[in-house]
N, C-alpha and C positions, 0 to 999 in steps of 0.2 A: 138117890135125892142127890142134887150134887149142890152147887153154891156154897158160899162158907160156914155153912155149919157143919161139912165134911171134916173127920180127924184131921188135926193137920198135926199129921205125922209120917215119914216114909216106911213103908210096910211091904215087905216082899214075902209073895204065899207060895212063888212058883220062879223060875228061873224066867227071865224077860228075853224075848216075850215067852208067854206061857202058851200051853196046848190050846186056846180056845182062841187066841188072838192069831197063832199059826193057821188053825180054821178059817178065820175071814180072810187071814192072807193069802191063803188058797184062793178064795172066792174072789177077793180083789185082783188077782191075777188071770181070773177068768172073765172079767167082766171089765175092769178099768183100763184103759190104757195106759201101754207102759210107759207111755212120753208124761204121764203123772208120777213122777217117783214117792218112794218114801223115807223117809230116816230113819225111824225108829220105829218096827213094825207091831208096836201095842195100839192096839184098839179100845178108843177110849170110853167109859160108860157114865162117866161121871165126875165135875171138876169145881173146885172152888177153892178159893183162897191160893195156896200155892201147892197145891196136889192134885193130881187127875189119878183118876181110876181108872184100870184097864180091864179087860172083859175077864179077865183071870181073877179078876181083885186085890192085885196088886196095887199100893199107893206108890206113885212115884213126887217126886220133887220137879216143878214146874218152874225152872229157869229160863224158858222160854218164850213166854205169853202168846205161844202160835205166832212167834215171831212179832212181838212187841203188838200186838192188837188186842190183847184181856189185861191192859194194864190196870184196870178198875177190880181185876179179879173175875173171875169165869163166875157167871150165873151172878153177877152182883146184883144188891136187894134192889136198891132204886133201879138198875136197869131192869130187872126182871118184871116189878111191878108197873113201870110205865109200858114196856111191852107189850105185857098183858090186857093192860086198859087198853092199847092203843088195836090192839088185833080185836079185841070186843067192838070195837067202834065202825072201824074199815081198817083195809089193807092196803088199799093201792085206787088210787082214783086218775095217776099220772098227774104233777103239777104242771105240765104246759095246756092241761084241758082242763081242768078243773082244781085250783089251789086249796091248800091247806094249811093251817097256821104253823104246825110243826119246822114246815120248812124253813119259812117267814125266819121263825125264832133260832133255828141253828144258825142262819148267816147274821143275824143279829150279834149271837153269839162269838161266832168265830171274828166278826168285824171288832166286837170289842175285845177279845183276848189276844189275837194276833199283834205283832209287833210295832209299834206308831201309832200315832195320835191323829192321823189324818182321815180323810172320809173315805170309806171302803163300801165295797160293795163284793158279793161271795156268788158263786153258784157252787149246787151240789151232783154228784156223780157218784160213781160207785166202786172203783178201785183206783189205787194209787197210780197206776198206769194209765188210766183216764184223767185225773187231775193233772199229772205231767203233762199230757197230752194236749190239754185244752188248756194251761198256761203258756204253751206254744203258741196256739193257735191267737190266742188273746194279743202276746207279745207282739205276733208276725202281722195283725192285722194292725195295732196302734203304730207301729212304726213303719211301716208299708216296706220292711224288708223281709230277709230270709234268714239268714245265717244263724247258727245257733251252736252257741261254745257250750262244750262240757269237758270234763276233767277225766284223766287217768283214774283206773278204776271205778271208775261210777258205775252205778246201779239205777236204772231209772224205770225199769218195766219190761213187758215183753209183747206188746203190740208192735206191730211194725216199726212207727216212729221210735217209740221207746228202748226196741231194742237197736237201733240204729244210736240212740243216745248210750244205751249201754255202753262199758268198755268191755268186759270179758265176754269171750266168745263163747267156748262150751261150760254149761249146755244152754247158755240165753239164747245165743244167737246162729250157733253150728249149722249149718244146712238150711237157714231161712230166709236166705237173702232171693232177690235183693236186697236190701234196704231204703229207707227215705233218703233223699240227697239233702245236702246245704247244711250238713253237720260236723262240727270239727272239734279236734279234740285238743287241751291244752293242758301241760304239766300242772299235777296238783301239788298241793304242801302236803309233804308226806314226812312228818320229822325223824322217824325212824330211819327212813331210806334218802334222807335228803342233805346228808353229809354237813348237816350242821345248817343250815341256810333258816335265815328269819322268816316270818310271815313276810316281811314286805318285801325279802329279798325273792322268796318264792311267788310272789304276786308279779313282780316286777319280770321274773323268766315268764310267765303265764302271759302278761299283757304283749311282750314283746313277739310271743308266738302267733298270739289273736291280731296284734297289728300289723305284722308281717307276713305272714301268710291266709288269712282273710279278711283283714283292712278295718277300719273300726266303724267306717261308714256303712259299710256291710250288714254289720250285727243286728238282728232285730233281739237276742237275749244272752244272757250268760247264766246257765244253769248249773247250780252245784250243790249238795248235799251238805249243810254245816258240819256235821259228822259222816263221814260214808258208814252206809249201811253192807250191803254184801259184799262192798269192797275192800270191806277188813277191820270197821270202827274205826277208820283212820281219823285223827283232830288232829286237823290244819293249825300249824303253830299261828300264834296270837299275832293277827294284824292282817294275816291272809284274805280274811271274806270282807275286811273293812277297806281294804285296798282294790281289792274288783269290784266292791258298789261302787265306790267313789269312780273308779275308772268307766264302769256300766255307767253313770249318771252323765258323765262329761263326756261319753262318745253318743248318747243320746239310745242306748240302748236297756231294755228291761230287764233287771235282774230279779231270778227268780230263785228262792230258798225253796230245794225238796225237802220238806219235814214230814214228808209218810212215814220214816221209819222215829224220828226225834223229836215229835210232835207230841204235846198234850201231858208232858210232864216227865217224860222220860228220862232226860238227862238233868233234872233236879231246877228247872226252869222250863215256864210253859212251852218256849220253844228254843232251839238250841240257839238260833241268832241271838236271842237275849244273851247268853254269856260274852258275846264279844261286842255288844250295843252296835250291831247291823239292823236296821231296816232295810226287809225286803219291797222289792216295788209289789210283787206278786207273791205269794205263799201254796205251795202244793202240802194238801194235808190228805192222811186215810188212816188206816191201821188203829190207833188207839181211839181213834176219832169217837166210837159208839159203841164200845165195850163190846163187839166179839160182831157186830151186826155189818152188812156192807155199806160202807158211805165213805164219802171221799169228796174233797172240795177242790175250790181255787179260791182267794180272798187277796184282794189289792187294791191298788189306789184306786177311786173310782173315776178317775179322768181315764185311766187303762181300762177296766173294765168295763166300761159304759162307752167302747170305741165300738163294741160288736155288735152288728144290728139286729133286732129282734129275731129271734129263731134260729140265729148262727150258734147258740149254746143249747146241751139240753140233752135227752134222752129217755127212753120210756121209763126207766126205774130210778134214774138219777134223784137222789132225795125220796128212797119211799119212805111212808111214813112210820113204821114200824123204826127202820134207822134213824131216823130224825128224832122219835120218841128215844129211843137208844142210847144217843146222842146227846141228847139235851140231860138225862140221868146221869151220863158220865162226867159230863161236864161237872154238875152239882156233886158229884162224888169227888171229883178230883180237887175243888175247890173247900168243900164241907170236911173233907177226910183230910187234909193236908196234907196229901199226895204229893205236890211238888215239894214240899220240905223231907217226907218221907224218900223221894227218890234220892234226894241231897244225902240222906243217911245212909241208905244203903250203899252208895258208892263208898261214903266214909268208913263203914262197917267191912267193907271186901279189898278192898284196892290195897291196905297197907298188909290185908294176908297175903295177895296175891304176887306183892312185891316182896314179902320176904319168903315165900317161895320160890321166885324170881333169882334170889341170892343162892339157892340149895339148887338149881337144876340149869345146869348150862345151857338146856335146850330153850329156854324161855328168853327169845332177844326182844320181848319188849310186853310192858304191860301197860293200858290205857283205856281210859274212857271216862265217861262222865256220868256221875248220879248212877242211873241204874241201868245203865247201857256200857257195858265193860268187857273187855277184850284180852286174850294173852295171844301173843303172835308167837309159832314155835318155827326153831330156826336148824340148822344142820351148827351143833356146837363149836364154838369158835368163829365163828362166819354169821354171815346175815342170810345164806342162802336158807331158803322156805324149805319147810320141811313135814308136807301134807300127809305123809304117814304118819307121824308122830301126834298130828292135829286126830285123824281118825282113830289111832290107838288109845288117846285121851275119851275121847268120845265115849269110845263102845264100852272101855272100863266105869266111866259113869253110868251110862245106859244100864249096862247088868248089875249094877249097884241100886237102879232105879231113881236116877238124876237126871231129867232131861236136859243137855246142853245142847248149843247148836255149834257148828263151823261155817266160817265164811272166809271173803277173802280171796282176791284175785288167783291166788296162788295155791288154795284152798285149806291155807296153814295157819288157820287164826280160830281159837276158839270164841265163842260170842257169849255173853252173858244179859239177857234180858227178863229179869224174875218181874211177875206181878208185884205192883208197888203195895200191893195189901200182904203181901210174905212176913210170915211174923220172921222175929228175929234168931229162936231156936231153929225153924226150919230150915231158914235161909242159912246158921251154922253148917250145919248139918251139911247140907247141899256143898257148901264151900269145902266144907270136909273130905267130901269124898272125891271134890274134885282135887286139892291139892295134893291126895294121898294117890291119885290117877299122876298128877303130872309130877309128883315124886318119883314115880316108878319110872320114869324115863331118865332119870340118873343112877338108877340102880344095874 
């Protein structure tokens, strides 16, 4: 059995991966397309709290949450109960054919929770890429313009349009073109690599590129991650997002926040835009929205959302009833169990330890993040040159010791932490101790 009833302690009974996982890996290689890669080849049989149990009986500390998806924990009790109740009632009708209350209830919650008190509407989809793509569709329809502004290091998905929106070539874009047109890239605020630019200065630099190379009157949307995800957990300098939002409105463009990875309490606020007091016109969400079931959404100003004609939005599985039941339970769990505060506490507990480690390890160029979305950027000591091999080494050592950490970044040199918000302090401390030891080994 999985769920929060699992013992919350790290336990290794074989090497990682063990013999049973290696057997399953051989089956995977014979049956699954190689383009679907695997970071850590352990096959999970149960999960709950902050623990993943593999096919060999190893209990690993989960500091990845399935890339920020199982924010409320794997098989969270409310999610399990609501999904069982729903699956016993019905599994699918297609909301566009015969609707059901769960879809409406999720939209009501999204309209309530997303930043801003204005009148809102929502539409539900399946994946983060679908949400982003539909947000762009809506913005283009509303503005009657075509150009979309995105940023250096951005990641927005793997569909044709979202590959165009994404910055990093390999592995996301290499060999898959041609890509969708009318996508333009502006410089980001990246404090570690910006030479001391303030948020306002970085925004002015980006706006100058937009106005001179695209033209304000052509811009349908400015699309930005409030904290970048795959690009390296880059936290823009204060003021950057607000300046962009103000410029977008003055230019008649739609300001879209991609909160796919940052949303639903991950950063110590329900949505990362709240840290900057920014109210987007549209918000794209997914990942942590439904406790592990596939669901995504676009939520935004009613006049923008309602500009699309009936039938212009949708999809066969969008807002599936099981996912909607899970989302309602996940939102209830976030609010009733105080998980926004818990995310903040995780950051307050972990960041000082990572920063203290950075004092001892010259390869650590930067420690950053908010709440339970934290990162360590590794460089060649004494420089700012990215060191992807060091990040891979640290990740491998953590994996061998039973701690799941992820890497990211345009240069592959960033270690990222996304623990489930229900992880206990003892387990979190154990995982961070393994990570800091692996980091310190770089200095030996």
